[in-house]
Every structure is written in C-alpha cells, then in structure tokens.
N, C-alpha and C positions, 0 to 999 in steps of 0.2 A: 756208323753213326754213334755218337757218344751221348747216351741218355744219362743226365746227371741225377743225383738223388734229390728229389724235389719235395720240400716240406712246407710248401706254400699253404697258408690258411685259406686262400681263395682269391681268384680262381686257382683251383688246385689241380694236382696231378690227375690225369685221365688214364684209363687202362690202355696200354700200348696196343693191344689187339683191336680196341675200338678205333683208335687213331689210324691204324693201318687199314682197317676196313673202310673207314670214311675216305681215306686217301685213294683207295682203289676205286671207289664209287664217285669221287668228287666231280669228274667231268662227264660221267655217263651213268646216271642212276638208273638201275633197272632196265638197262639197254634202251633208254629213251633218247639217247643222244643229247641229253641235257643234264645239268646238275640238279640235285634236289633243291638248290637255292633258286632255280630258274623255273620251277613249275608252280602252277596255281595252287593256292591253299584250298580251292574248291575242287581240285582234280581228284579223280579216283585214286591216284597213286598217293597223294598226300593224305587223303581220307583214311587210307589203309595204314599209313604210318601213325596217324593220330589214334586210330582204333587199336593198333598193336600196343602202343605205349600205354594207353589207359588200361587195356586188358592185363598187361604185365604188372602194372601197379596194383590193380585189384587182386591179382593172384599173390603177389609178393607180400602185400600187407593184409591179406585175408579180409578184404573189404566187402565181398559179396556184391549185392546190388543196392546196398543202402546208401551209397555215396556217389556224389557227382565229382568228376575230376576235370580240372581246367588247366590249360597252359597259357598263362598270362605274362604280362611284362611289368617292368617297374621294380623288380626285386622284392625282397621281403619288406623293405622299407615302405613300399606302396601299400602292403597289407597292414602295416601299423595304422594307416588311415582308413583303409577300405573296410576292415572288420568292424570298428566302432561306428563307421558311417552307416553300415547296414543293420547293426544290432543294438545300438545305444541311442538314447536321447536324454534330455534333461531330467526325465522322470525314472530313468533306469540306471542301474549300477552294474559294473563288471569288476571282478576281482583280478588284479594283476600281481603275480608273484615277481618281486623285484630281485633278480639275481645277477644283474650285469648291465653292461653298456647298452645292449640292444633291447633288453626288457625296459630299461629306463626310457629309451627313445619311443618304444611302443606306448608306454604310459603317457608320455607327453602328448602324443597324437590323440589318444583316447579321451583325454581330458577336454579336448575341443568339443567333443560330441555328447558326452554324458558324464556320469559320476564314476570315479575310479576309487576303489578301495584296495589297499595293499595288505594282504593277509600275512605277508612276510617280506622283509627286506634285509639283505646282507650288505647294504651300501656302507654302513659305518665300519665294517670289518674289511673294507676293500674288496668286497665281492669274492671272498675266499671260500665260500661254501654255499651249498643249497640246503633248503630246510628239510627236517624230518616231518612226517605227517602230523606229529603231535604239536608242532610249532605253528601250524597254519591256522590263522584266526580269520575265518571267512565272514563276509557280510551276511545279513539275514536272508536276502533273496537275490543273489547275483544272476545276471543273464548268462554269464559264462565265467570260467576261470582261465586266465591266460598265463602261460608259462613258456619260457625259452628252454627247450630240452637240453641243449648243450651251449655253453657260453664260450665262444671262441677266444675272447680277449683274456678272460681270467683263467680259463682252463678248467671249468667245472662242468658237471653233467648230472642230471637227475638219474639215479640208478634205475628208476621205474617211474611210471606216471604218478603224480601226486593224487592222493585220495580226496575226492570232492563230495562224497555222499550223493552221487548222481548228477551233480551239476556238470553240464557239458564242458569239456576242455577245449580251449583254443590254443594251438601250439605253433610257435615259431620253431620249426624243426630243420632249419636251413643247414646246420652242420652235422646232423647225425641221422637224417632220414635215410632209411634202408641200411643202416649199419647194424641193426638188430631187430628182432621182432617187437611189435607193440600190441597192445590190447585196443584194437580199433573201436570197440564198443564204448569206450570212455570219451571219445572225441566227438565234438561237434564240427570242428574245423582244424585242418592242418595246412600250414603253408610253408614253403621252403624255396629260397633261391637255389637253383640247381648247381651252382658253380663250386660247391664244396665236395659233394658226395655223389651227385647224380648226373652231371653233365657240364657243359660250358656255361659261362655267364650269358645272361640274356633271356632266360626263360624262368618263370616262377611257377612252381607247381602248387595248385590249390586243390585240396580234397575236402569236401564238405558233405556232412550227413544230410540226407534229404529232409528229415523231420526238423533239423536245426535250420536248414535253408528256408523252410516254410515260415519261420519266425522273422525273417529279414524284412525290413521295410523297404518300400520303393518311393515313399513320399519324400520329395525334395532331394532325392539322391540322383545325380546325373546317370543317364542310361548306361554308360560304359563302366560306371563304378558300382552297378548293381550286380551282385552275384547271380541273380536269376537270369540276367541277360546272357551270361556266358554258359550257364547250365543248359539253356534251351538249345544252343547251337554255337558253332564257331562264329562269333559276332563280327569280328574284324580280323584283318590279317595277323595271324599269330607269328611268333618267331620260328618259322618253319624249320630252318636248318638246325636250330638249337633243339627243337622237339625231336627231330630226326636223330640227333646225337644222344638225347636222353633215351630214346628207344633202343639204340645200340648198347648203351650202358646197362639198361634193364635186361637186355638179352644176355649180356656178359654176366650179370649177377645171377640170373637163372642158371646159366651153364656152370657156374662155379658151385652152386648148391644152395642158393637162396640165402635168406637172412639168418638162419641158424648157423650156416657155414661162416658168414661174416662176423657174427657175434663172437664165435670162438676165435676166428682169425684176428680180429681186432683186440680181443682180450690178450691173446698171446703176444702180439706186437707191443702193446702198451706195457705189459709186464716186463719185457726186456729193458725198456727205458726206465720205468719206475724202480726196478730192482737196482739199476745202476745208480740212480739218484739217491736211493736209501742206504747205500753202502757206508757212507760217512757224511760229514758235514760239508764237504767241498761243493757238492751240488745240493741245493735246497729246493724242495718242491714249493711252488708258489701258492698252493691251496691246501685245504685240509684233506687228509687222505681219503676219507669216506665220501668226498665230493669230487674226486679226481675224474677228469674226462678221459675217455678212451680215444678221442679224436684229436684233442689239442693238449699236448703235454707242456706245461709251463714250469720253468725252474730258473733259479738264480745261481750265480757264482759268488765267491767271496767279495768281489769288487766289480764296479762297472768297467774298470780298466781290463780286468781279466775277461769280462764278457765280450768286450770289443776284440780282444785278442782271439778269443774262442771263435767268434764269428769270422774273423779274417782268415784264420787257419782252416776253418771248416770249409770255406769256399775253395781252398787249395786242394781239398780232398773231394771235390765235387759234391759237397753237402750244402745245399742252397736254401735260402729263405727261412733261416732259423731265428731271425731277429724277432723279439717279442713285439706286441702291438705298441705303437708309439705312446699310448697313454699310460702304459705300465712298465715298459722296458723288459729287460731280462731275455730269456731264451724261450722260444716256442717251437715245438716240433709238431706239425699237423700230419697225422698218419691215417687219413681217411681210407675207405675201402680199397682204393686203387694204389695206395702206397705199398710197394712190395716189401715183403719181409726182409729181402736183401738190403734195402735202403735203411731199414731200422737197424739191422745188424751192423751196417757200415757206420751209422751214427754212434751206436754203443761202443764199437771198437775205437772210434775217434775220442769219445768221452773218456774211456779208460786211459788211452795214451795221453790225452791232455792233462788229466789228473796226475798221472805219474810224473809228468814234466813240470807241472806248475803247482802241485798241491803242497 
C-alpha cells in the first residue's frame, strides 16, 4: 500500500494505526457480528464508546467535572449560530476577535441575535496576524469573548489564550484542538469540527463549562438548538461511527504521550518548514512571524507560475494537497497531529530541491 504525504487542511490525515484498527473492527465490532455503524446509539456498546471518548477528552484537556461534552452535527459553522442563539439577545453584547475568514463568518451569524463588538480586527492587513493582549479593546460588559484559536486560511495562530480579565472565552478550536495544552479555566465554551485534528468529518465536539451553560436561554430557542438539551442526555441519533473514530484518535493521543508530547512534536515539525522558508527570499511566509501557525504553514513563491509548477511537481513526489485556500492562493502545508515527521521532512527536501532548480 502506498500512503502519500497528505497535507490536506481538512478533512485531514488520520493516524494510520487508527485507520487500521477501524478496518479490523469494521464488520465485527466487539465480536457483536455487526459494525459499529449498525448498532443502536442507545445500546450498551455505544454508550461505552461515548463514555470513553468523553472521559479521554476530560483527561487530555484537564477539564475535571466542570464541563459538559457533546458530540453534535453541523460542523463548526452550526456553532457560529448556536452559540449566540443560546447566549445573546438584543440587550446583550459579545466581543468577537476578528482574525480570519472563519471568525468573520461567526461574527455575521452572531449579529443576527445580538450586539457584536470587535476588540480587534486584522482584516485590513489581510489577516496576517493575531493581536497582542495590549491591542484588545473590549466592550464594557461582554457576555463572552469569541476567538478562533488557529486560522486555517491565513495560517495564523494565537500562541496562548487572549487575556480577558475573567470574561469567559468562547473558542472555535477546529484546527488546533488537542495539539497542545490549554488553560481550561479560561473557557466558557469550546467547539471544534473534528475533521482536522481529532477525527473524520461529521462530528462536532462541543465542550461547555457548567456555570456558563447555566446562563444560556431556552426562550424562543428550538429544542434541538439548546445546549441544555444535549447536556442532559444523548437527545437524538449522534454521528456514531464518527464518535467511535474520535475515541480511537483520543486513545492514540494518550498512547503517544498526551498534549505535552504533541506540543513538542508539532513545534519541531513546524520549525523544519519555517526554517526552510526563512533561508532566503525564494519562499516568503504569508503571515507575520510571531503569529505563525503550527498547524497550517502558508507561504508564497516569487510568482504564481512558479507556485503552479511547485504544486505540479510536488504531486509527482507524492506530496499532496499543498495548494493554498482559494481565497488567498499560495502554498499551504497542514501538519496536524497525525501528519508524520517523515512527511514534513519529505516536503522540506522537495522545497530545497525546487529552490536549487528554480531559484
């Protein structure tokens, strides 16, 4: 079997060990004579999968018992709507830090339900950086502060949580959840589409602090869009196979050494590529250095013609999905937890060779 070097921004590469385990269990899960896709979400067996996955998330993120965990559907985009639907109204304000395409989409949805204040925006600079804490100008009494921890399109990432002086953070962590430790005490709510760092497309992880959940309204909010509905029990049929896959990925993360291991692993992988970018002017980083992402490395070549040549020749070396987002162009290498170091080394070797031949 020929496994290519996959740098897809999402759905992204999954750990080979996880895929192989799922393959082995696909038609006969737990000696039941059925696939996990064929068992009831109310069954003892699926209940155990749900319990294991949530327990592993609690341990990996050091959540304790202060948080509810839900496996929902609709992607992070559904959370752009669901969060303000539960926590905003025309008399309330939320602060949204605008650092990219996805935070802008979240802002658009929030404005339907309540007042939105932008304490910072890097839109005019082409979303090339995230703010320093000293640049954040919050509103007087926000319900929460929303930020996108890692911006997949631009290739920027918050180095740590923004300081909000105690106001709960709401975070779209779709592309860097479980890539490094976080300070869970600062968050009211974390949501993430799993398809970048935690599992396959189709399941959305929602983690919400109980005292923050207590502030959610149920008035005029449809039952299925109330967070409380899903906190109390598995309300409707969840994406069962996807949650099963998430549980396998979480087990893999545990076995590798947890989030401290992946923080170091991801820093080392990213350094290999950024060091190559910074050698001269042939490759140009697309964002400011102190805002660079460890997950999505974005850069440009001297011309679009050379970028097209780079992409064509990269595929000949089994280096796939390196084209930048359609809205910005350029090159983007997504190197999430499951991206092997060998793939990153293969990319860097190709970058060196391409520069020697075309620089």
